[in-house]
C-alpha positions in Angstrom: 0.0 0.0 0.0 1.3 3.4 -0.9 0.8 6.6 1.0 -1.7 7.7 -1.7 -3.7 4.5 -1.2 -3.6 5.0 2.6 -5.0 8.5 2.1 -7.8 7.2 -0.1 -8.7 4.5 2.5 -8.7 7.1 5.3 -10.8 9.5 3.3 -13.4 6.8 2.5 -13.5 5.3 6.0 -13.7 8.6 7.8 -15.9 10.3 5.1 -13.3 13.0 4.6 -12.1 14.8 1.5 -8.9 13.5 0.2 -7.2 16.8 1.1 -8.3 16.5 4.8 -7.4 12.8 4.9 -3.9 13.6 3.5 -3.4 16.2 6.1 -4.5 13.8 8.8 -2.1 11.1 7.6 0.7 13.7 7.5 -0.1 14.8 11.1 0.2 11.2 12.2 3.5 10.6 10.4 4.9 13.9 11.7 3.9 13.0 15.3 5.6 9.5 15.0 8.8 11.1 13.6 8.9 13.8 16.3 8.3 11.3 19.1 11.0 9.0 17.8 13.4 11.9 17.4 12.9 12.7 21.1 14.0 9.2 21.9 10.6 8.1 23.1 8.8 4.9 22.0 5.3 4.8 20.6 3.0 2.0 21.8 -0.2 1.3 20.0 -1.9 -1.4 22.0 -3.0 -4.4 19.8 -1.0 -3.0 16.9 2.6 -2.7 17.9 5.3 -0.3 18.9 7.8 2.0 17.2 11.2 2.5 18.8 14.7 3.8 18.0 17.7 1.6 18.3 21.2 2.9 18.7 23.8 1.3 16.4 27.4 1.8 17.4 30.2 2.8 15.1 31.9 -0.1 13.4 34.4 -1.1 10.8 33.1 -2.2 7.4 34.6 -2.5 3.9 34.0 -0.9 0.6 32.4 -3.7 -1.5 33.9 -2.3 -4.7 37.5 -2.0 -3.6 37.7 -4.1 -0.5 39.2 -1.3 1.5 38.2 -0.9 5.2 35.9 2.0 6.0 34.6 3.4 9.2 30.9 3.3 9.6 29.6 6.0 12.1 27.1 5.3 14.9 23.5 6.0 14.0 20.0 5.7 15.3 17.6 3.4 13.4 13.8 3.3 13.8 12.1 -0.1 14.0 8.6 -1.5 14.4 7.7 -4.4 16.6 4.3 -5.9 15.8 1.9 -6.5 18.7 0.4 -9.9 19.6 -3.1 -9.0 18.2 -1.6 -7.8 14.9 0.4 -11.0 14.6 -2.8 -13.0 15.2 -4.8 -11.0 12.7 -2.1 -11.5 10.0 -2.0 -15.2 10.6 -5.8 -15.7 10.7 -7.1 -17.0 7.4 -10.2 -14.8 7.7 -8.3 -11.7 8.7 -8.3 -10.3 5.1 -12.1 -9.8 5.3 -12.2 -7.9 8.6 -10.5 -5.0 10.5 -8.7 -5.0 13.8 -11.2 -5.4 16.7 -10.6 -1.9 18.1 -11.2 -0.2 14.7 -14.4 -2.0 14.0 -15.8 -1.5 17.5 -15.0 2.2 17.5 -16.5 2.8 14.1 -19.7 0.9 14.9 -20.2 2.5 18.3 -20.0 6.1 17.0 -22.3 6.3 14.0 -23.1 10.0 14.6 -19.4 11.2 14.7 -18.4 14.3 12.9 -15.3 14.5 10.7 -12.3 16.2 12.4 -11.7 19.9 11.7 -8.2 20.4 10.3 
């Protein structure tokens, strides 16, 4: 799924314009990036968590010349899927339904208004 496809899905599911859905997706991405840049983790219960791992400096080699090179330390984001997500992915019927929280929230709030951006 591309970002454009995600925006279309959000627009349809939340009954938003594509412009509003795109802004909403951007806000979520910006929030994730900002939180990870601050060194904090993001936990989405039932879905998974985003964290940053520190990779130390190390010695490597240039694959073209074989010469040794110094690879600097860096921070790398990673995602660890939650138990419920793993179960949904491995369930043969999962492709025809949404995560439990998403379905329950949507069904319980039929009169909700689209967010004002």
